[in-house]
N, CA and C atoms as a LAMMPS dump frame, in Angstrom:
ITEM: TIMESTEP
0
ITEM: NUMBER OF ATOMS
225
ITEM: BOX BOUNDS ff ff ff
-5.0000000000000000e+02 5.0000000000000000e+02
-5.0000000000000000e+02 5.0000000000000000e+02
-5.0000000000000000e+02 5.0000000000000000e+02
ITEM: ATOMS id mol type element x y z
1 1 1 N -0.995 18.937 4.588
2 1 2 C -1.678 18.398 5.752
3 1 3 C -1.939 16.907 5.549
4 2 1 N -1.657 16.108 6.564
5 2 2 C -1.919 14.667 6.455
6 2 3 C -3.403 14.34 6.562
7 3 1 N -3.79 13.306 5.869
8 3 2 C -5.167 12.815 5.902
9 3 3 C -5.201 11.597 6.813
10 4 1 N -6.053 11.624 7.823
11 4 2 C -6.175 10.519 8.768
12 4 3 C -7.564 9.914 8.678
13 5 1 N -7.662 8.627 8.957
14 5 2 C -8.945 7.925 8.976
15 5 3 C -9.37 7.739 10.425
16 6 1 N -10.652 7.961 10.674
17 6 2 C -11.2 7.82 12.025
18 6 3 C -12.45 6.956 12.005
19 7 1 N -12.779 6.404 13.163
20 7 2 C -14.001 5.614 13.339
21 7 3 C -14.57 5.946 14.708
22 8 1 N -15.881 6.082 14.763
23 8 2 C -16.569 6.374 16.013
24 8 3 C -16.956 5.051 16.68
25 9 1 N -16.523 4.805 17.908
26 9 2 C -16.91 3.566 18.586
27 9 3 C -18.387 3.55 18.993
28 10 1 N -19.007 4.716 19.099
29 10 2 C -20.413 4.786 19.51
30 10 3 C -21.356 4.41 18.362
31 11 1 N -21.175 5.034 17.191
32 11 2 C -22.101 4.785 16.075
33 11 3 C -21.444 4.036 14.909
34 12 1 N -20.146 3.768 15.003
35 12 2 C -19.369 3.041 13.993
36 12 3 C -19.233 3.788 12.658
37 13 1 N -19.481 5.071 12.66
38 13 2 C -19.296 5.881 11.456
39 13 3 C -17.799 6.034 11.195
40 14 1 N -17.378 5.919 9.939
41 14 2 C -15.976 6.097 9.56
42 14 3 C -15.857 7.305 8.641
43 15 1 N -14.778 8.067 8.792
44 15 2 C -14.558 9.254 7.98
45 15 3 C -13.072 9.593 7.928
46 16 1 N -12.721 10.502 7.027
47 16 2 C -11.355 10.999 6.886
48 16 3 C -11.313 12.431 7.385
49 17 1 N -10.159 12.816 7.927
50 17 2 C -10 14.186 8.406
51 17 3 C -8.601 14.688 8.082
52 18 1 N -8.517 15.934 7.612
53 18 2 C -7.23 16.589 7.39
54 18 3 C -6.852 17.301 8.676
55 19 1 N -5.709 16.941 9.245
56 19 2 C -5.26 17.552 10.492
57 19 3 C -3.868 18.137 10.31
58 20 1 N -3.56 19.162 11.099
59 20 2 C -2.262 19.83 10.995
60 20 3 C -1.1 18.912 11.367
61 21 1 N -1.278 18.119 12.417
62 21 2 C -0.188 17.297 12.934
63 21 3 C -0.703 15.922 13.331
64 22 1 N 0.213 14.961 13.44
65 22 2 C -0.181 13.609 13.829
66 22 3 C -0.673 13.548 15.264
67 23 1 N -0.218 14.47 16.12
68 23 2 C -0.648 14.453 17.52
69 23 3 C -1.8 15.419 17.809
70 24 1 N -2.486 15.883 16.766
71 24 2 C -3.675 16.725 16.967
72 24 3 C -4.752 15.911 17.665
73 25 1 N -5.576 16.553 18.48
74 25 2 C -6.648 15.803 19.138
75 25 3 C -7.617 15.229 18.107
76 26 1 N -8.164 14.076 18.416
77 26 2 C -9.1 13.418 17.511
78 26 3 C -10.356 14.277 17.354
79 27 1 N -10.846 14.41 16.122
80 27 2 C -12.059 15.208 15.905
81 27 3 C -13.287 14.472 16.411
82 28 1 N -14.346 15.234 16.691
83 28 2 C -15.591 14.575 17.099
84 28 3 C -16.273 13.971 15.884
85 29 1 N -17.086 12.979 16.131
86 29 2 C -17.766 12.255 15.06
87 29 3 C -18.748 13.184 14.347
88 30 1 N -18.661 13.286 13.023
89 30 2 C -19.584 14.145 12.291
90 30 3 C -21.009 13.584 12.245
91 31 1 N -21.177 12.297 12.533
92 31 2 C -22.507 11.682 12.483
93 31 3 C -23.268 11.845 13.796
94 32 1 N -22.588 11.576 14.931
95 32 2 C -23.314 11.606 16.21
96 32 3 C -22.754 12.604 17.22
97 33 1 N -21.586 13.183 16.931
98 33 2 C -21.011 14.179 17.827
99 33 3 C -20.188 13.61 18.962
100 34 1 N -20.002 12.302 19.017
101 34 2 C -19.198 11.698 20.095
102 34 3 C -17.767 12.217 20.007
103 35 1 N -17.127 12.333 21.165
104 35 2 C -15.777 12.894 21.213
105 35 3 C -14.689 11.837 21.369
106 36 1 N -15.035 10.568 21.3
107 36 2 C -14.042 9.511 21.489
108 36 3 C -13.702 8.807 20.18
109 37 1 N -13.494 9.507 19.119
110 37 2 C -13.182 8.86 17.847
111 37 3 C -11.806 8.201 17.917
112 38 1 N -11.655 7.126 17.161
113 38 2 C -10.417 6.357 17.156
114 38 3 C -9.736 6.505 15.796
115 39 1 N -8.44 6.746 15.824
116 39 2 C -7.695 6.815 14.572
117 39 3 C -7.49 5.395 14.066
118 40 1 N -7.755 5.2 12.783
119 40 2 C -7.627 3.877 12.159
120 40 3 C -6.298 3.769 11.435
121 41 1 N -5.863 2.556 11.222
122 41 2 C -4.667 2.318 10.442
123 41 3 C -5.003 2.575 8.977
124 42 1 N -4.291 3.489 8.351
125 42 2 C -4.56 3.845 6.96
126 42 3 C -3.801 2.925 6.027
127 43 1 N -4.413 2.639 4.902
128 43 2 C -3.744 1.878 3.863
129 43 3 C -3.562 2.787 2.665
130 44 1 N -2.738 2.382 1.754
131 44 2 C -2.533 3.174 0.555
132 44 3 C -2.428 2.247 -0.637
133 45 1 N -2.58 2.823 -1.787
134 45 2 C -2.518 2.047 -3.021
135 45 3 C -1.428 2.617 -3.909
136 46 1 N -0.797 1.746 -4.644
137 46 2 C 0.192 2.159 -5.621
138 46 3 C -0.33 1.719 -6.981
139 47 1 N -0.427 2.664 -7.876
140 47 2 C -0.955 2.374 -9.196
141 47 3 C 0.176 2.478 -10.203
142 48 1 N 0.286 1.483 -11.035
143 48 2 C 1.337 1.495 -12.051
144 48 3 C 1.046 0.443 -13.091
145 49 1 N 1.908 0.382 -14.049
146 49 2 C 1.726 -0.628 -15.089
147 49 3 C 2.447 -1.909 -14.678
148 50 1 N 1.954 -3.055 -15.122
149 50 2 C 2.611 -4.307 -14.769
150 50 3 C 3.99 -4.398 -15.413
151 51 1 N 4.847 -5.171 -14.777
152 51 2 C 6.194 -5.353 -15.312
153 51 3 C 6.121 -6.118 -16.632
154 52 1 N 6.97 -5.777 -17.569
155 52 2 C 6.952 -6.492 -18.845
156 52 3 C 7.471 -7.922 -18.662
157 53 1 N 7.048 -8.804 -19.537
158 53 2 C 7.553 -10.176 -19.505
159 53 3 C 9.011 -10.151 -19.969
160 54 1 N 9.884 -10.562 -19.085
161 54 2 C 11.301 -10.552 -19.413
162 54 3 C 11.762 -11.96 -19.745
163 55 1 N 12.478 -12.082 -20.815
164 55 2 C 13.038 -13.35 -21.228
165 55 3 C 14.459 -13.448 -20.691
166 56 1 N 14.903 -14.635 -20.25
167 56 2 C 16.284 -14.727 -19.788
168 56 3 C 17.252 -14.425 -20.925
169 57 1 N 18.327 -13.801 -20.564
170 57 2 C 19.341 -13.466 -21.568
171 57 3 C 19.992 -14.745 -22.07
172 58 1 N 20.332 -14.799 -23.344
173 58 2 C 20.996 -15.99 -23.856
174 58 3 C 22.391 -16.127 -23.261
175 59 1 N 22.876 -17.351 -23.26
176 59 2 C 24.231 -17.603 -22.773
177 59 3 C 25.262 -17.102 -23.766
178 60 1 N 26.537 -17.243 -23.426
179 60 2 C 27.594 -16.777 -24.311
180 60 3 C 27.551 -17.421 -25.699
181 61 1 N 26.972 -18.634 -25.779
182 61 2 C 26.916 -19.296 -27.088
183 61 3 C 25.767 -18.778 -27.945
184 62 1 N 24.84 -17.962 -27.353
185 62 2 C 23.728 -17.405 -28.095
186 62 3 C 22.431 -18.173 -27.962
187 63 1 N 22.428 -19.287 -27.233
188 63 2 C 21.2 -20.062 -27.052
189 63 3 C 20.581 -19.752 -25.692
190 64 1 N 19.244 -19.904 -25.596
191 64 2 C 18.536 -19.62 -24.345
192 64 3 C 18.725 -20.71 -23.291
193 65 1 N 18.719 -21.963 -23.693
194 65 2 C 18.82 -23.054 -22.722
195 65 3 C 20.117 -23.812 -22.955
196 66 1 N 21.151 -23.34 -22.325
197 66 2 C 22.469 -23.94 -22.506
198 66 3 C 23.207 -23.911 -21.179
199 67 1 N 24.054 -24.846 -20.95
200 67 2 C 24.815 -24.921 -19.701
201 67 3 C 25.807 -23.773 -19.561
202 68 1 N 26.094 -23.072 -20.623
203 68 2 C 27.052 -21.964 -20.53
204 68 3 C 26.407 -20.701 -19.95
205 69 1 N 25.057 -20.66 -19.874
206 69 2 C 24.364 -19.492 -19.34
207 69 3 C 24.404 -19.528 -17.814
208 70 1 N 24.781 -18.434 -17.127
209 70 2 C 24.799 -18.418 -15.659
210 70 3 C 23.418 -18.731 -15.11
211 71 1 N 23.354 -19.565 -14.069
212 71 2 C 22.093 -19.927 -13.445
213 71 3 C 21.357 -21.048 -14.138
214 72 1 N 21.932 -21.634 -15.166
215 72 2 C 21.258 -22.71 -15.893
216 72 3 C 21.251 -23.971 -15.07
217 73 1 N 20.107 -24.628 -15.03
218 73 2 C 19.993 -25.932 -14.377
219 73 3 C 19.236 -26.858 -15.313
220 74 1 N 19.678 -28.111 -15.412
221 74 2 C 18.958 -29.041 -16.289
222 74 3 C 17.555 -29.294 -15.805
223 75 1 N 16.603 -29.501 -16.707
224 75 2 C 15.223 -29.753 -16.295
225 75 3 C 14.926 -31.224 -16.257
């Protein structure tokens, strides 16, 4: 079941609701009972580890800063 976020325009209470379908009728506000709740745009978070520090690969000659390495530009 999808989790949707709602907000009541009357009392401004915000809550989450599990509904069977995206087109299910909006639930009434659990705080004041109003029937005109608005579905909010949901956000999500992605949790992971940071990317490792990658060093550029050495050029064909074995050095890091050499004109033989693809993408090398003089500084």
